[in-house]
Short mmCIF file of the C-alpha atoms (twelve columns), coordinates in Angstrom:
data_MODEL
# 
_entry.id   MODEL 
# 
loop_
_atom_site.group_PDB 
_atom_site.id 
_atom_site.type_symbol 
_atom_site.label_atom_id 
_atom_site.label_alt_id 
_atom_site.label_comp_id 
_atom_site.label_asym_id 
_atom_site.label_seq_id 
_atom_site.Cartn_x 
_atom_site.Cartn_y 
_atom_site.Cartn_z 
_atom_site.pdbx_PDB_model_num 
ATOM 1   C CA . MET A 1   -26.508 13.455  -11.042 1 
ATOM 2   C CA . PRO A 2   -24.367 11.402  -8.511  1 
ATOM 3   C CA . VAL A 3   -20.820 11.128  -8.576  1 
ATOM 4   C CA . ARG A 4   -19.374 7.591   -9.650  1 
ATOM 5   C CA . PRO A 5   -17.622 5.604   -6.667  1 
ATOM 6   C CA . THR A 6   -14.002 4.933   -7.065  1 
ATOM 7   C CA . ILE A 7   -12.110 1.686   -6.895  1 
ATOM 8   C CA . VAL A 8   -8.608  2.160   -5.441  1 
ATOM 9   C CA . VAL A 9   -6.600  -1.182  -6.262  1 
ATOM 10  C CA . VAL A 10  -3.506  -1.532  -4.127  1 
ATOM 11  C CA . SER A 11  -1.638  -4.325  -5.839  1 
ATOM 12  C CA . GLY A 12  2.022   -5.442  -6.121  1 
ATOM 13  C CA . PRO A 13  3.980   -8.604  -4.989  1 
ATOM 14  C CA . PRO A 14  3.520   -10.315 -1.881  1 
ATOM 15  C CA . ALA A 15  5.261   -8.459  1.227   1 
ATOM 16  C CA . THR A 16  5.365   -4.930  -0.340  1 
ATOM 17  C CA . GLY A 17  3.585   -3.667  2.409   1 
ATOM 18  C CA . LYS A 18  -0.212  -3.599  0.498   1 
ATOM 19  C CA . THR A 19  -2.322  -4.311  3.459   1 
ATOM 20  C CA . THR A 20  -1.147  -1.862  5.724   1 
ATOM 21  C CA . LEU A 21  -1.125  0.642   2.868   1 
ATOM 22  C CA . ALA A 22  -4.813  -0.132  1.871   1 
ATOM 23  C CA . HIS A 23  -6.102  -0.007  5.539   1 
ATOM 24  C CA . ARG A 24  -4.149  3.462   5.990   1 
ATOM 25  C CA . LEU A 25  -5.674  4.788   2.790   1 
ATOM 26  C CA . ALA A 26  -9.142  3.627   3.640   1 
ATOM 27  C CA . ARG A 27  -9.288  5.507   7.099   1 
ATOM 28  C CA . GLU A 28  -7.587  8.454   5.341   1 
ATOM 29  C CA . LEU A 29  -10.488 8.326   2.427   1 
ATOM 30  C CA . GLY A 30  -13.284 7.179   5.082   1 
ATOM 31  C CA . CYS A 31  -14.179 4.189   3.187   1 
ATOM 32  C CA . PRO A 32  -14.035 0.461   3.376   1 
ATOM 33  C CA . ALA A 33  -10.960 -1.592  2.773   1 
ATOM 34  C CA . ILE A 34  -11.600 -5.128  1.031   1 
ATOM 35  C CA . VAL A 35  -8.419  -7.349  1.419   1 
ATOM 36  C CA . ARG A 36  -8.278  -10.648 -0.476  1 
ATOM 37  C CA . ASP A 37  -5.900  -12.109 2.235   1 
ATOM 38  C CA . GLU A 38  -8.409  -11.288 5.097   1 
ATOM 39  C CA . ILE A 39  -11.486 -12.777 3.029   1 
ATOM 40  C CA . LYS A 40  -9.237  -16.058 2.577   1 
ATOM 41  C CA . GLN A 41  -8.134  -16.127 6.329   1 
ATOM 42  C CA . GLY A 42  -12.218 -15.860 7.321   1 
ATOM 43  C CA . MET A 43  -12.590 -18.841 5.156   1 
ATOM 44  C CA . VAL A 44  -9.609  -20.991 6.492   1 
ATOM 45  C CA . MET A 45  -11.156 -20.779 9.932   1 
ATOM 46  C CA . ASN A 46  -14.458 -22.493 8.767   1 
ATOM 47  C CA . ALA A 47  -13.139 -25.115 6.271   1 
ATOM 48  C CA . ALA A 48  -11.752 -28.306 6.795   1 
ATOM 49  C CA . ALA A 49  -10.609 -28.560 3.287   1 
ATOM 50  C CA . HIS A 50  -7.697  -25.961 3.471   1 
ATOM 51  C CA . ARG A 51  -4.483  -26.553 1.882   1 
ATOM 52  C CA . ALA A 52  -2.028  -23.739 1.927   1 
ATOM 53  C CA . GLY A 53  -0.238  -23.298 -1.325  1 
ATOM 54  C CA . GLY A 54  -1.535  -22.851 -5.273  1 
ATOM 55  C CA . ASP A 55  -3.661  -25.831 -5.310  1 
ATOM 56  C CA . ASP A 56  -5.833  -24.665 -2.175  1 
ATOM 57  C CA . PRO A 57  -9.549  -25.390 -2.938  1 
ATOM 58  C CA . LEU A 58  -10.071 -22.086 -1.127  1 
ATOM 59  C CA . ASN A 59  -8.119  -19.829 -3.707  1 
ATOM 60  C CA . VAL A 60  -11.122 -19.785 -6.154  1 
ATOM 61  C CA . PRO A 61  -14.113 -19.176 -3.457  1 
ATOM 62  C CA . ALA A 62  -11.858 -16.222 -2.246  1 
ATOM 63  C CA . LEU A 63  -11.247 -14.779 -5.523  1 
ATOM 64  C CA . HIS A 64  -15.205 -14.865 -6.047  1 
ATOM 65  C CA . ALA A 65  -15.793 -13.593 -2.625  1 
ATOM 66  C CA . PHE A 66  -13.210 -10.751 -3.365  1 
ATOM 67  C CA . PHE A 67  -14.710 -9.644  -6.621  1 
ATOM 68  C CA . ASP A 68  -18.334 -9.878  -5.787  1 
ATOM 69  C CA . THR A 69  -17.854 -7.884  -2.632  1 
ATOM 70  C CA . LEU A 70  -16.554 -5.142  -4.449  1 
ATOM 71  C CA . GLY A 71  -19.331 -5.388  -7.196  1 
ATOM 72  C CA . VAL A 72  -22.008 -5.082  -4.433  1 
ATOM 73  C CA . LEU A 73  -20.531 -1.876  -2.745  1 
ATOM 74  C CA . LEU A 74  -19.463 -0.458  -6.122  1 
ATOM 75  C CA . ARG A 75  -23.449 -0.884  -7.176  1 
ATOM 76  C CA . ALA A 76  -24.591 0.642   -3.855  1 
ATOM 77  C CA . GLY A 77  -22.058 3.656   -4.790  1 
ATOM 78  C CA . VAL A 78  -19.716 2.724   -2.449  1 
ATOM 79  C CA . THR A 79  -15.961 3.878   -3.265  1 
ATOM 80  C CA . VAL A 80  -13.686 0.959   -1.802  1 
ATOM 81  C CA . VAL A 81  -10.052 0.389   -1.518  1 
ATOM 82  C CA . ALA A 82  -9.343  -2.943  -2.764  1 
ATOM 83  C CA . GLU A 83  -5.889  -5.006  -2.179  1 
ATOM 84  C CA . ALA A 84  -4.477  -8.346  -3.163  1 
ATOM 85  C CA . ALA A 85  -1.321  -9.775  -4.427  1 
ATOM 86  C CA . TYR A 86  -3.016  -10.921 -7.614  1 
ATOM 87  C CA . GLN A 87  -1.151  -10.603 -10.931 1 
ATOM 88  C CA . ASP A 88  -3.017  -8.891  -14.129 1 
ATOM 89  C CA . ARG A 89  -4.246  -12.362 -15.357 1 
ATOM 90  C CA . ILE A 90  -6.388  -12.380 -12.099 1 
ATOM 91  C CA . TRP A 91  -7.094  -8.636  -11.571 1 
ATOM 92  C CA . ARG A 92  -7.908  -8.160  -15.057 1 
ATOM 93  C CA . PRO A 93  -10.707 -10.125 -15.838 1 
ATOM 94  C CA . GLY A 94  -12.037 -9.271  -12.039 1 
ATOM 95  C CA . LEU A 95  -11.788 -5.433  -12.558 1 
ATOM 96  C CA . GLU A 96  -13.128 -5.030  -16.279 1 
ATOM 97  C CA . PRO A 97  -16.527 -5.532  -15.327 1 
ATOM 98  C CA . LEU A 98  -16.192 -3.115  -12.558 1 
ATOM 99  C CA . THR A 99  -15.166 -0.260  -14.381 1 
ATOM 100 C CA . GLY A 100 -18.374 0.375   -15.579 1 
ATOM 101 C CA . LEU A 101 -19.659 0.874   -12.032 1 
ATOM 102 C CA . ALA A 102 -16.690 2.882   -10.823 1 
ATOM 103 C CA . ASP A 103 -13.581 4.793   -11.677 1 
ATOM 104 C CA . LEU A 104 -10.567 2.811   -11.437 1 
ATOM 105 C CA . ARG A 105 -7.069  3.908   -9.818  1 
ATOM 106 C CA . ILE A 106 -4.150  1.670   -9.228  1 
ATOM 107 C CA . ILE A 107 -1.512  2.061   -6.503  1 
ATOM 108 C CA . ARG A 108 1.274   -0.515  -7.115  1 
ATOM 109 C CA . CYS A 109 3.615   -1.197  -4.183  1 
ATOM 110 C CA . THR A 110 7.307   -2.349  -4.523  1 
ATOM 111 C CA . ALA A 111 9.969   -2.862  -2.258  1 
ATOM 112 C CA . PRO A 112 13.372  -4.840  -2.785  1 
ATOM 113 C CA . THR A 113 13.619  -8.085  -2.339  1 
ATOM 114 C CA . HIS A 114 15.650  -8.116  0.766   1 
ATOM 115 C CA . THR A 115 12.711  -6.192  2.316   1 
ATOM 116 C CA . ILE A 116 10.268  -8.382  0.919   1 
ATOM 117 C CA . THR A 117 12.019  -11.610 2.484   1 
ATOM 118 C CA . GLU A 118 12.697  -9.783  5.537   1 
ATOM 119 C CA . ARG A 119 8.863   -9.009  6.325   1 
ATOM 120 C CA . MET A 120 7.906   -12.381 4.978   1 
ATOM 121 C CA . THR A 121 9.766   -14.205 7.621   1 
ATOM 122 C CA . ASP A 122 8.538   -11.355 10.103  1 
ATOM 123 C CA . ARG A 123 5.255   -12.321 9.627   1 
ATOM 124 C CA . ALA A 124 5.274   -15.980 8.876   1 
ATOM 125 C CA . ASP A 125 7.149   -16.104 12.308  1 
ATOM 126 C CA . SER A 126 4.517   -13.922 14.271  1 
ATOM 127 C CA . ASP A 127 1.268   -14.241 12.411  1 
ATOM 128 C CA . PRO A 128 -0.506  -17.610 12.610  1 
ATOM 129 C CA . HIS A 129 -3.141  -16.276 9.961   1 
ATOM 130 C CA . ARG A 130 -0.602  -16.240 7.423   1 
ATOM 131 C CA . ALA A 131 -0.194  -20.085 7.273   1 
ATOM 132 C CA . ALA A 132 -3.232  -19.504 5.226   1 
ATOM 133 C CA . HIS A 133 -1.425  -18.237 2.139   1 
ATOM 134 C CA . ASP A 134 1.690   -20.413 2.607   1 
ATOM 135 C CA . ASP A 135 4.130   -17.427 3.190   1 
ATOM 136 C CA . ARG A 136 6.808   -20.557 4.036   1 
ATOM 137 C CA . ARG A 137 6.521   -22.054 0.449   1 
ATOM 138 C CA . LEU A 138 7.197   -18.351 -1.092  1 
ATOM 139 C CA . LEU A 139 10.267  -18.043 0.932   1 
ATOM 140 C CA . THR A 140 11.350  -21.418 -0.010  1 
ATOM 141 C CA . GLY A 141 11.068  -19.678 -3.450  1 
ATOM 142 C CA . LEU A 142 12.527  -16.606 -3.001  1 
ATOM 143 C CA . SER A 143 15.968  -18.446 -1.245  1 
ATOM 144 C CA . THR A 144 15.969  -20.744 -4.537  1 
ATOM 145 C CA . GLY A 145 15.057  -18.360 -7.317  1 
ATOM 146 C CA . ALA A 146 12.141  -20.223 -8.161  1 
ATOM 147 C CA . TYR A 147 9.864   -17.104 -7.001  1 
ATOM 148 C CA . ARG A 148 11.200  -13.740 -8.320  1 
ATOM 149 C CA . PRO A 149 9.303   -10.628 -6.938  1 
ATOM 150 C CA . GLU A 150 10.553  -8.295  -9.681  1 
ATOM 151 C CA . GLU A 151 8.726   -10.832 -12.374 1 
ATOM 152 C CA . PHE A 152 5.474   -9.779  -11.072 1 
ATOM 153 C CA . VAL A 153 2.840   -8.813  -13.845 1 
ATOM 154 C CA . ASP A 154 1.264   -5.406  -13.173 1 
ATOM 155 C CA . ILE A 155 -2.289  -4.609  -13.979 1 
ATOM 156 C CA . SER A 156 -2.551  -3.603  -17.828 1 
ATOM 157 C CA . LEU A 157 -5.805  -1.805  -17.639 1 
ATOM 158 C CA . ALA A 158 -5.446  1.969   -18.758 1 
ATOM 159 C CA . ALA A 159 -6.071  3.764   -15.663 1 
ATOM 160 C CA . PRO A 160 -4.257  6.260   -13.568 1 
ATOM 161 C CA . THR A 161 -1.344  4.513   -11.700 1 
ATOM 162 C CA . LEU A 162 0.794   5.633   -9.023  1 
ATOM 163 C CA . LEU A 163 4.099   3.553   -8.091  1 
ATOM 164 C CA . VAL A 164 4.863   3.879   -4.216  1 
ATOM 165 C CA . ASP A 165 7.829   2.579   -2.843  1 
ATOM 166 C CA . THR A 166 7.219   1.216   0.695   1 
ATOM 167 C CA . SER A 167 10.746  0.140   1.549   1 
ATOM 168 C CA . ASN A 168 10.700  2.944   4.400   1 
ATOM 169 C CA . GLY A 169 7.786   4.573   5.001   1 
ATOM 170 C CA . TYR A 170 6.157   5.699   1.713   1 
ATOM 171 C CA . ARG A 171 7.538   7.364   -1.129  1 
ATOM 172 C CA . PRO A 172 5.519   9.393   -2.382  1 
ATOM 173 C CA . GLY A 173 4.063   10.321  1.155   1 
ATOM 174 C CA . THR A 174 0.530   9.531   2.523   1 
ATOM 175 C CA . ALA A 175 -0.989  13.005  1.675   1 
ATOM 176 C CA . GLU A 176 0.438   12.578  -2.017  1 
ATOM 177 C CA . ILE A 177 -0.929  8.846   -2.099  1 
ATOM 178 C CA . ALA A 178 -4.926  10.112  -0.515  1 
ATOM 179 C CA . ALA A 179 -4.709  12.968  -3.215  1 
ATOM 180 C CA . PHE A 180 -4.116  10.288  -5.940  1 
ATOM 181 C CA . ALA A 181 -6.952  8.031   -4.367  1 
ATOM 182 C CA . ARG A 182 -9.178  10.982  -4.819  1 
ATOM 183 C CA . GLY A 183 -8.316  11.961  -8.468  1 
ATOM 184 C CA . ARG A 184 -6.469  15.217  -7.378  1 
# 
C-alpha cells in the first residue's frame, strides 16, 4: 500500500523568511515548493487588471491557482512544500479538503517586527516583482501601527506544528526542520 504524500505548509506573516525556507526545505526533501507569491507574480506579468493591494482582482485567481495546484500534486501522490502568508481564515478552508489526500505538517515562521520591517524594506527596494504584493502599503501600515505582524492568526487545524525563528538563520536548525517535515 502506498504511503500518503505530505503537505508541508510554511506559514507566517509577510517577510518572516517563509519563501527562503520553503525553497530550501523543498530542495532538502526533494519535492516541489508551491509559493503563492510566485504564482501571483506570474499572473501579474500577463494581466492588465493588476492593482497592488487587498482589492487586486488577481488575489482570488491566485488563491484558486495555489490550492488547485496543491490538489493536483497531492492527488498524484507528490509530497509538496506549500508557502503563503495566508492567515487561518484563508488557509483552513483551502487545506481542509487536502487533508483527505495528504498528511499535514505546519511550519510557522516568526521574526521580530524590526527584522520584518528591515526585510520588507530591502525587498521592496531591490526586487521589482514585489510590486505585485504591495510591500510599500504594508511598510506604511507597520510605521503607523495599522499593520501588526504579532496579530497574525495562525492556522487552527489540528496538525503537527513547528515554530521556527528566522531572525538569524533558523532556530531550530534546518536538519531539525527537515526531520519534522519528514515526520521524524
